[in-house]
N, C-alpha and C positions, 0 to 999 in steps of 0.2 A: 435646431433648438425648438422645444415644444412651446414655451411660454415666455413672452417679454412683458414685464410689469413696468408701467411708466408712472413715475411720480413727478409732479411739478411743484417746485418750492422756490422761495427766495430767502436770502440770508438777511432778512430785515426784522427778525425777532417776532414774527407773526404770532399774535396771541399772548406774548409775554408781557408781564407787568410787575413792577415792584410793589404796586399798591395792593396786590392780592396774594398773600402768602400761601393761599390754598390752591394755587394753580401751578402745575408742573410746567416746565418749559416746553416750547415747541420742539426743540431738538430731542428731548426725552420722549415725547410722544412719537416722533419719527423713529427713534431707536426701538421702541416697543413694536411699532408696526413692521419694521424691517426684520427684527428678530422673529416675529410671529410668522413671517413668510418663509424664512430659512427653515423653521421647524415644520410648518404645515405643508411645505412642498418637498418633503423627503421623497427620494426616488423619482423626481421630476427634473428634466433638463430645462432650467429656467435662467433668466437674468432679470435683474432689477436695474432700470435705467432712471437715474436721478437727473431731472432737468433743472439745472440751476438757471433761473429766469432773471435776466437783467441784473446780475449780482452786484451788490455794493462793493466797490473795488477794495476798500480797506478792510473788509471782513473775509474770513475763510469761506470757501464754498460749502454748501450743505454736504456735497459729496465727500469733502475732506474728512468729515466725521464718521463716515460709514464705509471706508475702503474695505473691500472684500472681493474674493475671486468671482463672486456671483453679482457684484454690483458694478455698474458702468456709469460713466459720467457723460452728460451732454450739456454743454454750456451755450445758452442763448445769450450772447454777449450784449454789453451796452451798445456797441456799434451796430449790432444786428437789430436790436430793438429800435434804435433811431432810424435805421434804414427802413424798417417796416412803417414806422410812423410817417416818415417823409414821403414814402411812396403813396400813402393814402391821401395825405394833404395835397400832394402834387396832382393827384387825380381829381381834386375838388371835393373830397369826402367831408361830411359834416358829422361831428360827434356832439350829441345833445344830452343834457340833463333835463330834469323836470322843469327847470327854471331858466336855463341859458344854454348857449352854444359854447363848447370848449375850443380854445385856440390850440395851436401846436404845442406851446409851452405847457398848457394845462394837461394835455394828454401825456406828454413826456414826464410830467411830475407824477402822474399816477404810477408809473414805473413798473407795472406788472402786466404781462401779456401771455397768459397760458395758451390762448388759441393760436397766436402767431408762432410761439415756440414749438407747440405740438405740430404745426404745419411743417416746420423745418425739421423736426425730429423724426417724424414717421418714416421718411425714406431711408433712415439709417437703421431701422428696426428689422431684425431678422427672424424673430420668433414666429412659429406657425400660427400661434394665437397671441392676441394682444389684450392686456388688461390695463385699463386706465382707472386710477383710484386715488383718493386723497391719501397723502403719506401717513397721516396719523390714524391709520386703520389697523385694527388687530384681527388677524385671521386665525380663528380657533383651529385645532387639529381637525383633519378631514378634508381640507381643501385640495390635497393631492388626488383624492378619489374623484373629485369633480373634474379636475384638469385632465386626468387620464381618460375620461369618457366624453370629452368634447367632440362636437361634430361641426363641420363647416356650414356656412349659410344660416347660422343660428346666433341671435344676440341673446346672451345670458344676462339675467338680472338677479340680484341677490338682496334679500331683506337685510335691514340694518337695525341694530339696537344701540342705544346711547349709554356711555359710561357716565354715571352721575359724577359731580364734582367731588373728587376725593383728594385732589391736590397732592400735598406731601405724603399723604397716607398711601397713595398708589405706589406699590413696591413689587418686588419680584414674586412674593407670595400671592398677591392679588393677581398679578399677571398670569401666574400658573392657573389660577381659578378661571380666569377668562379663557385661557387656551383650552382648558378641559371642560368648560361650560358647567362648572360646579359651584354651588353656593353663591349664586349671582344675585344677591339682594340689592346690589347697587347698579344693576342693569335695568334700563327701562325700554319699553317698546318704542319703535319709531312712531311719530305723531300721525302719520298717514300711511295707508297701505297701497297707494296708487303705484302701479308698476312703472308708469311712464315718468314718474318724478325722478329727480337726479339721484337720490339715495347715495350720497357720498361719492357721486360720479363713478359708480361701478359700471364700467362698460367692458364686457368681455365678448370678443368675437374673433373669428379668424382674420388674419392679416389681409388676405386678398379681398374679402368682403369690405373691410374698413377702407382700404384704398379705393375700391370701386365706388363706395358711397361718398368719400371725401367730405365727411360731415363737418369737419372743423374749418370753418371759414376763417381766414387769417386776419381777424380784427385785432389791432394792437392795444387791447384793453383787457382787463382781468376777466370780465364776464358781462355780457349785456343782459339786462333784465329779461325775464320770461323765457330763458333758454330751455327750461325743463321740458323734457319729452322729445326734443329735436332728434336725438340719436335713435330713439325708439321709432318715431315716425319715419325717419329715413330708411330704417331697416325694412319697414313694410313697403315703402316706396320702391326699394330695390329688390323686392320679392324675397326678403329674408323672413325667417320665423323668429318668434320671441319665446324664450323659455324662462319663466320666473321660477327660480329654484324654491322648492317647498321650504318655508321658514322653519318647519319642524325638523327638516333634514340638515339645514345649514343656514347660518347667518353670519354677518360680520358685525364688529363692534367699533364704535368711534368715540373719540373725545369731542364733545361739543366745545367750540372755541370760546375762550374768554378774550374778547377783543380789547386791545389797548386803545388809548385815546386817539392815536393817529388813525387807526383803522376805523374807529367809530365815526370820525369826521371825514373820512375819505369819500370823495365824490363817486357816485354810482352813475355809470353811463346808462341812460334809459333808451337811447335810440341812436341809430347810425343810418345815414343815407348818402347815396352817391348816384350821379348820372354820368356814365362813362361809355364812350363810343355809342351814344344813342341808346344805351341800355340803362334803365332805371331800377334801382334797388333801394328799399327802405326796410330796415329790420323789423320795426314794429308792425308794419302792414303785412310783411311776409308771415310773421308769427300769428297774425290774427286773420289770415285769409281763411276761406271756408274749409279747405282741406284740413287745416290744423284744428279748427273748432270741432269738426266732425270727429277727428281722430281722438281728441281728449275726451269727448263724451263717450265714444265707443270704448276706449281703453278703461275709463273709470267704471264702466258697467260690466266689462267682460273679464279683464285681466285680474288675476290674483295669484298669490304665491302658493301654487299647488302642483308644480311639476307638469303642467299641461302646456303643450305647444299652442301658440296663437298665431294666426295669420289672417290678414284681411287684404285681398287683392284690389279693393276699390281705390286705394291710395296711389296705385302705380302711375296714374296719369300725371302726377306731379313730377315725375322723373325728368321730363323734358325741361321744365322750368328750373329744376335744381341743376341740371347740367349746364344751362345757360348762366346761372349764378356762379358756378365753379369756374367757368371759362372767364367771366368778367374779372373775378379776383385774380386769376392767373395772369390775365392781361395787365391788370393794375400793377402787379409786382414785377412783371417783365418789362413794363413800359410800352407795350404794344397798343 
């Protein structure tokens, strides 16, 4: 199989609200995203893997709405989520916000763990190349030409444009305009052009390189602050090249989320730290160590969406440290 596309989602109505009649539902956004992939990946051997993350038991899985020969399910169960949380707390890990430390019940209440679920899901993926992307992303026609010309040991990045709030007005006709990139008065440019930024979590790279880097540390939370750029940095650490696709050749489009009250009030984990088997790790310090600061400055000044390959071998010395971090997390989960 040429390409595996991985979506991570939870059946908690993310972004849905009864108070805003101009907002289409999260499921409808995902439907448009999946349909765009089916159309734009014509003549490509691909699969879409929907990771249902810690699903709410009384609700249908996200996957259940999108059954298709090209769509596969991976369920990161409630039991598995609790298993991951307990492994970290048993190892003495600390989860911190800006104002307090979270206890075990607090972390369980957060309920969403993209990084841990991806850690479990990756070994089941068989595609030669892997794309990780937010599920409410529309891929205009032409993505198949990019996939057909992929090469190993290159991390591909793609520019993003936002779909303005059209809510109930967004329909099949407008969807066709987005797919064909025509009459797009309701599309706005992304707010920044930094290639290292998350950009809708568009990570496209060959499977072997992704497994080698092991960039997704199994933290049982949705996202730790300041993660932007980590995948790009680790690609350089492991001597991969970066190819930002020219925004004039291709770009993706996304619906900006309209968060409901629950999501607005949800706690953000700002830091994680642990000392395990005499090895110390603190997320905030790791993301602010000198290599990362130098990387962000270099990337901001050099990388742009122009189809040029980028490489900087000066970051390779961080590989030894990252290998030690990967081993520590593997030991935490195995209990060694």
